[in-house]
N, C-alpha and C positions, 0 to 999 in steps of 0.2 A: 432512561437515559439519564449516564454521566457527563458530569462538564466536570473543568479546569477552568477556575478560574483568568483571565489571560488579558489583566489590565481591563480593561473598560467594557468588553464580551466577556463570555462564555463558553468555549469551542465544546462544543457537546458529539457524543460518541453514544450513537444505539448499543444500546446494550442485549437487547431481544431485537434478531434483525425477522422474527417470523409472519408479520405483518404485510414485507411482501416478499416476493418470489422471483426466481432467474429464467420460469417456464413463459415461453411467447406466446403460449397459445393463454396465459393465467388472466384472471381480471385482479391478481394479484403481480404481473411478471414485465419489464422491464421501460416496457412503451406506456404504462399505465403508474409508473411510478406518481408521477406528481400527481393524480389526481386522487390518490390516497388518502392523502391529509395536506390540506392546505400548505402550511408549513413546509411538503415539498413540490410546492407544482417549481420551479427555476429546473427540478429532473428535466420537465419537459417544456418549458420555455425558454429556459438558460442558455446563453450565447456561446457562456467559457463551460463547457460539461468533460469531461472526463470520459474512458479511455478516450483516444487518439493515435491515427497512423501516423508514425514516423520516418516519412515519406522524403527522401533521399532527396526530393526536387523541391521541397519546402524548407530544409534544413539550413541552417546561415552553420558556416563553420567558424568557430574564434576560438582563442585565442588567450581571453583578456577575463576568463572567469574565475579562476584560481582553482584548485584544486579542490576535490571533499577533502573537507581536513575534520573529523567526526573528535569530539571531547567527551564520551562514553566513559563511564564507569558502572559497576554492576550492583542494582538493587535488586531489592526484593518483589517478586514477580508474581502474577497470576495468571495461569492459563483458562481462559473460556471461551466456550460454547455459546454463541451469541446466534445461533438456529439457523445460520447458511457457510459460517465460516469459525475460525479457530484462533481469538484471538489472546495474543502475549501482550499485558498490562502491568507497565510498571506501576509502583505505587508510591516512592517519592521521588526527588531529582535521580534520574542514571541521564545526566548529561546530557550533550544538544552537540548541535552544529554550526558550522559558523556561515552564513549564506549573507552578500552584500553588506556586510557591517552589524547584521542581524543575529543574535542567539537563541536559537529555534531548541527548543528544549524536549526531548525524544520521550513522549506518553505510553502509545500500543505500538507494534505491529499484527499483522494478518495476512490470511492468503489467500488466493486467489489462483483458480484454475480450471480451465486453462487458463493462458496468460491474456489480463484485458488489452494491455496497450500492443500494439504488431511495431513491427517496422521493416519496410517497404511490400506490408499486407501478410508477412509473417505471423501466426500466431505460438508464441511458443507453449510449454507443457508448465510451468507455474511461477508466479510473478507476488512479489512478498513486500510489501508496503508499511513504510517507515511513517508513522504519522506523528508530526510534532507540531507546537505553538509555539509563539511568542510573547514577549509582555505585554505589546500592543494589541494582541488576539490576531493578528496574521497565523497562516498555516502552512505547513510546507512537509509535503510527503518526498520521501527518500525510495523511488520503486528501482526493484531488480528482477533480474528476467532470468527462468532457468528450462535447459530441456532435459532429456531424458539420459543419461550416462551413469556418474560415480555418484553415489549420495550424498546430500550434503549432510559436512560436518554436524552444524548446529540442529536440523531436524531429528541426526541422528540421538544429539543429547538430549531433545524432547520426545524421544519415541517412547520412552518407561511412563512417563505423564499420558503422552494421545492415550494408549491403552487402557488407562486408569479412567480418561473418558471415554472410551470408546467402548467396555467391557460394561455401566453401570449408567447409572440414570443420573448420577451426577451432572450439573453446565459447569463445576467450574475445579481446580484443582490447583493450592499451595503449593506453588513451583521452590522461593527461596531466592535464593542469589543470582540473576543470572546481567550479565554483561552483556550489552549491545553490543560490543566493538566483534564477538564472535558469530554476530552478521556476513561481516564482512565487505562494506559499504564504500569501502576504499576499489579504488577504476581510475586509468589513466586520460578516461575516455566518459562523457555525460554526455544529456540529451537535457535542455532546460526547458520551461514553458507557464504557463498560467492557465492553469483549468479545475475542476472541481474535485472534490470528494466522488467517490466512485459506486457508493450506495445514499440510501437515503440519508438525511436532507441534502445533500447535493451541494453542497457548499461551494460555492465559488470564490474564484480568487484564492485558488490555491497553488503555491507557486512549487513545480513540480519537476523533479529532477532522479532521470532515469538510468540509472547505471549502463554504459552501454558493452560492459562488459557481458555474455553470455556466460552465468554459473552453468553448474549440473546439478540436476535431484534423480535421486531415481525411481523408478515407476511404481516401487512399493511406499514411497515413501511417499507420492501422492496421491496413491490410494485410500494411507491408512488418513490422510487428510483427512479427505471426503468423507470415507469411514467412519468416525473420531464425531463427525457434527450429526450424524443419523438424520438427515432431515431426505435422505432417498435419491439425490439429486447430482449426476457424477460432473457436474458443472457447476461454476458460483464467479462468471465472468458477466461483465456489461458489456453489450456491446458496443461497438466505436461508434462516437461520435465524431459531429461533422466538427472540424477546425474552423471553420468561419474566418480563414484570413490572421489567422491569429500564426506571431513570430515564436518557430523552431530552433531553438540555438542547439549545436555540438561542437562542444568543446573539448578541442585538442590543445593539448602544450604544443605549442611550441617550440622547433630545436635547439633552442636559445633555453626555454626551462627543463629542461629535458639531458641534459647535461650537466 
């Protein structure tokens, strides 16, 4: 586990995910994550767990949340095979995204296939999570959904590094300067709700923002992400969790904002 100091809290990310898996029939599967370690118990008994289904009937459409405007910059990064996903980790300050007056610094991103979040019950082919934290220890994740189509430009840039990890026993590869802006978080609409990390320790009170515009990714790129991990699994998506009366907002700019 690696930690980032964030005020009074250290945000911990698993560096090695081999203690759990995504096989429903396994003793290490999603339904049993909370029993593997005591500090993971919230995975089973938490009431604010992610991912969820973003159902139209549950969504409040609003226009006062403000546009997503990331203030990112290029920073040295490493691509790491954590056991079930590929994580791109920035080593210093790669910029931030402001939400409700708080600056959330981007720390890492990783990919899930198929998507973890769904929209009206529809699952997509890939989902990337950009994990951020703030000086007071709060966590914010930006999620982007993808469907099969044209290749994703950012994953195209990562291809050679993914190939190096796929064809060797190495678990990480130093990439050099990577700008989070290349992932293109900008969107005219997005979903916002309070949830959790989708992997152990399933930390709650995470501020989720799901980009409302679905991007495209090629089948080959998704297959390559899974191949590079070497876990012999075709998926790494946590099942949908109960919403438990949580508020889900869908930001759409007003007509005046668009002019």
